[in-house]
Structures are given as C-alpha cells and as structure tokens.
C-alpha positions as protocol buffer text, in pm:
chain_id: "A"
residue {
  index: 1
  type: MET
  ca { x: -3 y: -1 z: 6 }
}
residue {
  index: 2
  type: ASP
  ca { x: 141 y: 349 z: -105 }
}
residue {
  index: 3
  type: ILE
  ca { x: 143 y: 638 z: 106 }
}
residue {
  index: 4
  type: ILE
  ca { x: -107 y: 926 z: -9 }
}
residue {
  index: 5
  type: LYS
  ca { x: 132 y: 1216 z: -38 }
}
residue {
  index: 6
  type: VAL
  ca { x: -56 y: 1564 z: 15 }
}
residue {
  index: 7
  type: SER
  ca { x: 76 y: 1912 z: -64 }
}
residue {
  index: 8
  type: ALA
  ca { x: -49 y: 2250 z: -8 }
}
residue {
  index: 9
  type: THR
  ca { x: -185 y: 2246 z: -382 }
}
residue {
  index: 10
  type: SER
  ca { x: -356 y: 1927 z: -358 }
}
residue {
  index: 11
  type: ARG
  ca { x: -728 y: 1935 z: -422 }
}
residue {
  index: 12
  type: SER
  ca { x: -893 y: 1813 z: -87 }
}
residue {
  index: 13
  type: SER
  ca { x: -1158 y: 1635 z: -280 }
}
residue {
  index: 14
  type: ALA
  ca { x: -931 y: 1439 z: -488 }
}
residue {
  index: 15
  type: VAL
  ca { x: -726 y: 1351 z: -183 }
}
residue {
  index: 16
  type: ALA
  ca { x: -1037 y: 1232 z: 2 }
}
residue {
  index: 17
  type: GLY
  ca { x: -1155 y: 1015 z: -290 }
}
residue {
  index: 18
  type: ALA
  ca { x: -793 y: 841 z: -275 }
}
residue {
  index: 19
  type: ILE
  ca { x: -835 y: 792 z: 117 }
}
residue {
  index: 20
  type: ALA
  ca { x: -1190 y: 647 z: 74 }
}
residue {
  index: 21
  type: GLY
  ca { x: -1075 y: 425 z: -197 }
}
residue {
  index: 22
  type: VAL
  ca { x: -774 y: 293 z: -10 }
}
residue {
  index: 23
  type: VAL
  ca { x: -975 y: 227 z: 312 }
}
residue {
  index: 24
  type: ARG
  ca { x: -1240 y: 49 z: 112 }
}
residue {
  index: 25
  type: GLU
  ca { x: -968 y: -190 z: -63 }
}
residue {
  index: 26
  type: HIS
  ca { x: -719 y: -224 z: 223 }
}
residue {
  index: 27
  type: LYS
  ca { x: -899 y: -128 z: 547 }
}
residue {
  index: 28
  type: ARG
  ca { x: -616 y: 117 z: 611 }
}
residue {
  index: 29
  type: ALA
  ca { x: -473 y: 434 z: 434 }
}
residue {
  index: 30
  type: GLU
  ca { x: -162 y: 643 z: 537 }
}
residue {
  index: 31
  type: VAL
  ca { x: -160 y: 1021 z: 433 }
}
residue {
  index: 32
  type: GLN
  ca { x: 161 y: 1206 z: 475 }
}
residue {
  index: 33
  type: ALA
  ca { x: 191 y: 1596 z: 460 }
}
residue {
  index: 34
  type: ILE
  ca { x: 481 y: 1839 z: 519 }
}
residue {
  index: 35
  type: GLY
  ca { x: 426 y: 2188 z: 616 }
}
residue {
  index: 36
  type: ALA
  ca { x: 124 y: 2387 z: 742 }
}
residue {
  index: 37
  type: GLY
  ca { x: -59 y: 2415 z: 397 }
}
residue {
  index: 38
  type: ALA
  ca { x: -21 y: 2043 z: 309 }
}
residue {
  index: 39
  type: VAL
  ca { x: -136 y: 1938 z: 664 }
}
residue {
  index: 40
  type: ASN
  ca { x: -435 y: 2164 z: 610 }
}
residue {
  index: 41
  type: GLN
  ca { x: -551 y: 2014 z: 303 }
}
residue {
  index: 42
  type: ALA
  ca { x: -488 y: 1673 z: 443 }
}
residue {
  index: 43
  type: ILE
  ca { x: -723 y: 1751 z: 739 }
}
residue {
  index: 44
  type: LYS
  ca { x: -999 y: 1876 z: 502 }
}
residue {
  index: 45
  type: ALA
  ca { x: -970 y: 1563 z: 288 }
}
residue {
  index: 46
  type: LEU
  ca { x: -1008 y: 1360 z: 579 }
}
residue {
  index: 47
  type: ILE
  ca { x: -1317 y: 1530 z: 701 }
}
residue {
  index: 48
  type: LEU
  ca { x: -1450 y: 1484 z: 321 }
}
residue {
  index: 49
  type: ALA
  ca { x: -1349 y: 1114 z: 334 }
}
residue {
  index: 50
  type: THR
  ca { x: -1536 y: 1059 z: 672 }
}
residue {
  index: 51
  type: GLY
  ca { x: -1857 y: 1180 z: 496 }
}
residue {
  index: 52
  type: TYR
  ca { x: -1779 y: 954 z: 163 }
}
residue {
  index: 53
  type: LEU
  ca { x: -1724 y: 652 z: 370 }
}
residue {
  index: 54
  type: LYS
  ca { x: -2023 y: 710 z: 631 }
}
residue {
  index: 55
  type: GLY
  ca { x: -2240 y: 660 z: 298 }
}
residue {
  index: 56
  type: ASP
  ca { x: -2081 y: 297 z: 302 }
}
residue {
  index: 57
  type: GLY
  ca { x: -2150 y: 255 z: 670 }
}
residue {
  index: 58
  type: ILE
  ca { x: -1763 y: 283 z: 755 }
}
residue {
  index: 59
  type: ASP
  ca { x: -1691 y: 507 z: 1035 }
}
residue {
  index: 60
  type: ILE
  ca { x: -1323 y: 601 z: 1034 }
}
residue {
  index: 61
  type: VAL
  ca { x: -1071 y: 720 z: 1289 }
}
residue {
  index: 62
  type: ALA
  ca { x: -737 y: 895 z: 1230 }
}
residue {
  index: 63
  type: VAL
  ca { x: -418 y: 857 z: 1443 }
}
residue {
  index: 64
  type: PRO
  ca { x: -151 y: 1140 z: 1365 }
}
residue {
  index: 65
  type: GLU
  ca { x: 215 y: 1065 z: 1393 }
}
residue {
  index: 66
  type: PHE
  ca { x: 551 y: 1263 z: 1339 }
}
residue {
  index: 67
  type: VAL
  ca { x: 764 y: 1076 z: 1080 }
}
residue {
  index: 68
  type: GLU
  ca { x: 1104 y: 1175 z: 945 }
}
residue {
  index: 69
  type: VAL
  ca { x: 1142 y: 1181 z: 567 }
}
residue {
  index: 70
  type: LYS
  ca { x: 1440 y: 1240 z: 351 }
}
residue {
  index: 71
  type: ILE
  ca { x: 1396 y: 1472 z: 48 }
}
residue {
  index: 72
  type: GLU
  ca { x: 1673 y: 1565 z: -172 }
}
residue {
  index: 73
  type: GLU
  ca { x: 1943 y: 1461 z: 89 }
}
residue {
  index: 74
  type: LYS
  ca { x: 1757 y: 1670 z: 360 }
}
residue {
  index: 75
  type: THR
  ca { x: 1556 y: 1517 z: 666 }
}
residue {
  index: 76
  type: ARG
  ca { x: 1225 y: 1676 z: 723 }
}
residue {
  index: 77
  type: THR
  ca { x: 953 y: 1610 z: 973 }
}
residue {
  index: 78
  type: ALA
  ca { x: 617 y: 1506 z: 826 }
}
residue {
  index: 79
  type: ILE
  ca { x: 271 y: 1460 z: 972 }
}
residue {
  index: 80
  type: LYS
  ca { x: 140 y: 1099 z: 881 }
}
residue {
  index: 81
  type: LEU
  ca { x: -227 y: 1033 z: 955 }
}
residue {
  index: 82
  type: VAL
  ca { x: -311 y: 673 z: 974 }
}
residue {
  index: 83
  type: VAL
  ca { x: -667 y: 609 z: 866 }
}
residue {
  index: 84
  type: GLU
  ca { x: -851 y: 306 z: 968 }
}
residue {
  index: 85
  type: PRO
  ca { x: -1218 y: 186 z: 1022 }
}
residue {
  index: 86
  type: ARG
  ca { x: -1316 y: 271 z: 1392 }
}
residue {
  index: 87
  type: GLN
  ca { x: -1340 y: -84 z: 1591 }
}
residue {
  index: 88
  type: VAL
  ca { x: -1631 y: -82 z: 1827 }
}
residue {
  index: 89
  type: ILE
  ca { x: -1562 y: -256 z: 2138 }
}
residue {
  index: 90
  type: LEU
  ca { x: -1872 y: -355 z: 2345 }
}
residue {
  index: 91
  type: THR
  ca { x: -1830 y: -402 z: 2724 }
}
residue {
  index: 92
  type: ASP
  ca { x: -2065 y: -553 z: 2940 }
}
residue {
  index: 93
  type: SER
  ca { x: -2160 y: -200 z: 3092 }
}
residue {
  index: 94
  type: LEU
  ca { x: -2235 y: -79 z: 2724 }
}
residue {
  index: 95
  type: LEU
  ca { x: -2441 y: -372 z: 2647 }
}
residue {
  index: 96
  type: SER
  ca { x: -2650 y: -339 z: 2969 }
}
residue {
  index: 97
  type: SER
  ca { x: -2680 y: 50 z: 2906 }
}
residue {
  index: 98
  type: SER
  ca { x: -2794 y: -10 z: 2545 }
}
residue {
  index: 99
  type: THR
  ca { x: -3045 y: -263 z: 2663 }
}
residue {
  index: 100
  type: ASN
  ca { x: -3183 y: -10 z: 2928 }
}
residue {
  index: 101
  type: HIS
  ca { x: -3226 y: 241 z: 2650 }
}
residue {
  index: 102
  type: GLN
  ca { x: -3409 y: 11 z: 2426 }
}
residue {
  index: 103
  type: LYS
  ca { x: -3667 y: -86 z: 2697 }
}
residue {
  index: 104
  type: ALA
  ca { x: -3761 y: 286 z: 2758 }
}
C-alpha cells in the first residue's frame, strides 16, 4: 500500500477520494503531509473522506504521527495520518446500558 502524499496545492476532494478508495480496498490508509498548507489540505480531505465512507457504513478514525522523511538529501519532519475503520468494542456495561435504553 502506497502512502498518499499531500501538498499545499492538492485538491482536498481528490485526496478524500483516494483516502476513501484505499480504506475500502485495504482497510487502512496512510496520508503524509509536510508543512502547514499540506497538513491543512490533508485534514480537509480527511473530513470529506469521513462523509464519503459514512455513506458506505464505514466510520473511520485517524491517528496522527510525526515521521522523518528524506527529501533531496535533507531530513524533514512530516505529519502522517493513519486512517482505519473505527473498531467498536462492546463491554458488559455498554451492552446493559444499550439494553436499558431500548426498553424505555
């Protein structure tokens, strides 16, 4: 799986489509951005992708990380967003709570 690289001039809707497509196919996407403008576009794309995937019944979560990348012999710090479907974990207290709500 390739990393989706975002620049300040990336179209957020195009990046969102890429995120949604990769999550649908691979159940995980990695988005990388360097610089404030690129991170802004990546976050907007993430918001759009959330909407695209909700239509398919997929709720996503993104975990941000700092990563070091080498570009033209220079090391830069990038933001990486790991995007995956949200895992719902039902505990006994949640199960009994949802059962109580259904009775009302």
